C-alpha positions as CSV (number, residue, x, y, z in Angstrom):
1,X,66.9,82.7,66.8
2,X,68.0,79.1,68.2
3,X,69.7,76.6,66.7
4,X,67.8,74.5,64.8
5,X,70.0,71.8,65.3
6,X,70.8,69.5,68.6
7,X,73.8,69.8,71.0
8,X,75.1,66.8,69.9
9,X,74.3,67.8,65.9
10,X,75.9,71.3,66.4
11,X,78.8,69.3,67.4
12,X,79.2,66.4,65.0
13,X,78.8,69.2,62.1
14,X,81.8,71.3,63.5
15,X,83.9,68.3,64.2
16,X,83.9,67.7,60.8
17,X,85.5,71.1,59.3
18,X,88.9,70.9,58.2
19,X,91.5,73.1,59.5
20,X,94.6,72.0,57.0
21,X,94.2,70.3,53.9
22,X,91.2,71.7,52.6
23,X,89.9,71.1,48.8
24,X,91.3,74.9,48.0
25,X,94.6,74.4,50.0
26,X,95.4,71.0,48.3
27,X,94.4,72.8,45.0
28,X,97.0,75.8,45.8
29,X,100.0,73.5,46.7
30,X,99.4,71.2,43.8
31,X,99.9,74.4,41.6
32,X,102.5,76.3,43.3
33,X,104.9,72.7,43.4
34,X,104.3,72.5,39.9
35,X,105.2,76.1,39.2
36,X,108.0,76.7,41.8
37,X,109.4,73.1,42.3
38,X,111.3,73.7,38.9
39,X,112.6,76.9,39.3
40,X,113.9,75.4,42.8
41,X,111.8,77.0,45.4
42,X,111.2,74.3,48.2
43,X,108.6,75.2,50.8
44,X,107.2,73.4,54.3
45,X,103.6,72.8,54.7
46,X,101.7,73.5,58.4
47,X,105.0,75.3,59.7
48,X,104.5,74.4,63.5
49,X,108.3,76.8,64.3
50,X,106.1,80.0,63.6
51,X,103.9,81.9,65.1
52,X,100.9,81.6,63.3
53,X,101.7,77.9,62.1
54,X,101.5,78.9,58.5
55,X,100.4,76.7,55.8
56,X,103.2,77.5,53.5
57,X,106.1,78.5,54.6
58,X,109.7,79.1,52.0
59,X,112.5,79.2,55.5
60,X,114.9,80.0,52.4
61,X,113.4,83.4,51.8
62,X,111.0,84.2,55.1
63,X,108.2,83.9,53.5
64,X,105.1,82.7,55.5
65,X,101.7,82.6,53.9
66,X,98.2,81.9,55.0
67,X,95.5,79.8,53.4
68,X,92.2,81.6,54.8
69,X,88.8,80.4,54.3
70,X,86.1,83.1,53.9
71,X,84.2,82.9,56.3
72,X,86.1,82.2,59.8
73,X,88.5,84.5,58.6
74,X,86.0,87.6,57.9
75,X,86.3,87.8,54.7
76,X,83.1,89.9,53.7
77,X,82.7,90.3,57.5
78,X,80.9,93.4,56.6
79,X,77.9,91.8,54.4
80,X,77.6,89.1,56.9
81,X,78.0,90.8,60.6
82,X,74.4,91.7,60.4
83,X,73.2,87.7,60.4
84,X,75.2,86.9,62.7
85,X,74.3,86.4,66.4
86,X,76.8,87.5,68.8
87,X,78.6,84.2,69.5
88,X,79.7,83.8,65.7
89,X,80.7,87.7,65.7
90,X,82.9,87.5,68.5
91,X,84.5,84.6,67.3
92,X,85.3,86.0,63.9
93,X,86.4,89.6,65.8
94,X,88.8,87.3,67.1
95,X,90.2,85.5,64.2
96,X,90.6,88.4,62.4
97,X,92.5,90.6,65.4
98,X,94.6,87.1,65.9
99,X,95.1,87.5,62.2
100,X,97.0,90.8,63.1
101,X,98.4,90.1,65.9
102,X,100.5,86.9,64.2
103,X,101.4,89.6,60.5
104,X,102.7,91.8,62.9
105,X,104.9,89.9,64.9
106,X,106.3,88.0,61.7
107,X,106.7,91.1,60.2
108,X,109.2,92.3,63.6
109,X,110.9,89.2,63.1
110,X,111.7,89.7,59.6
111,X,109.5,87.5,57.6
112,X,107.1,88.4,54.9
113,X,103.8,87.5,55.1
114,X,100.9,86.6,52.5
115,X,97.2,85.5,53.0
116,X,95.0,84.4,50.4
117,X,91.6,84.1,50.7
118,X,89.3,80.4,48.9
119,X,87.9,82.5,46.5
120,X,90.6,84.4,45.6
121,X,92.4,80.6,45.7
122,X,89.8,79.2,43.7
123,X,88.8,81.7,41.5
124,X,92.2,82.9,40.4
125,X,94.8,80.5,41.4
126,X,96.9,81.6,38.8
127,X,97.5,85.4,40.3
128,X,98.1,83.6,43.6
129,X,100.9,82.3,42.3
130,X,102.4,85.1,40.7
131,X,102.3,86.9,43.8
132,X,103.7,84.1,45.3
133,X,106.7,83.9,43.1
134,X,107.0,88.0,42.9
135,X,107.6,87.9,46.5
136,X,110.0,85.3,46.2
137,X,112.4,87.1,44.0
138,X,112.4,89.8,45.4
139,X,113.4,88.3,48.8
140,X,116.2,86.1,47.4
141,X,118.7,84.8,50.3
142,X,122.1,86.7,49.7
143,X,125.0,83.7,48.7
144,X,127.4,82.7,51.5
145,X,130.7,83.4,50.3
C-alpha cells in the first residue's frame, strides 16, 4: 500500500516524534522522584556513558532503566506484524534486537536492567515504582569502611 503522504509531509511528521522527555517518560520520572527522592535515591536522566543511553540510571546501584514506546520497541509486535510493510517490520525487528544486545552488554558489565513500556507506565505507574524500589533495595551498595 503506498503512503498517503508526500515525502515532505512524512518527513515533517517523523521529525516531530520525540525520543526524549515524552509525556509518559516525564510522568514516571515525576512519580519516581516523589517516591524515591525522600528515601535518598538519586538518578541521572539519559545517561550517555552507558551503552544504549538508558532513560534513568541509578549509578551507585548500577541500575539502568529504559522507558520504551510500545510501537518502536515492538510491544504487541505479534499482533501488528501482519499489517506492517517490509520496511517497518525490519525497523521494529532491528530495534528489538538492539534492545536485547544492549541488555546483554549491560548485564555482562554488572548492571541490572529494567524495561518498561508506555502502556505499563500509563496504566500502572505505581507497579513500576514498586519494581524499581524493590530492585534498588536488592542492589544496595556496600558501605566502605
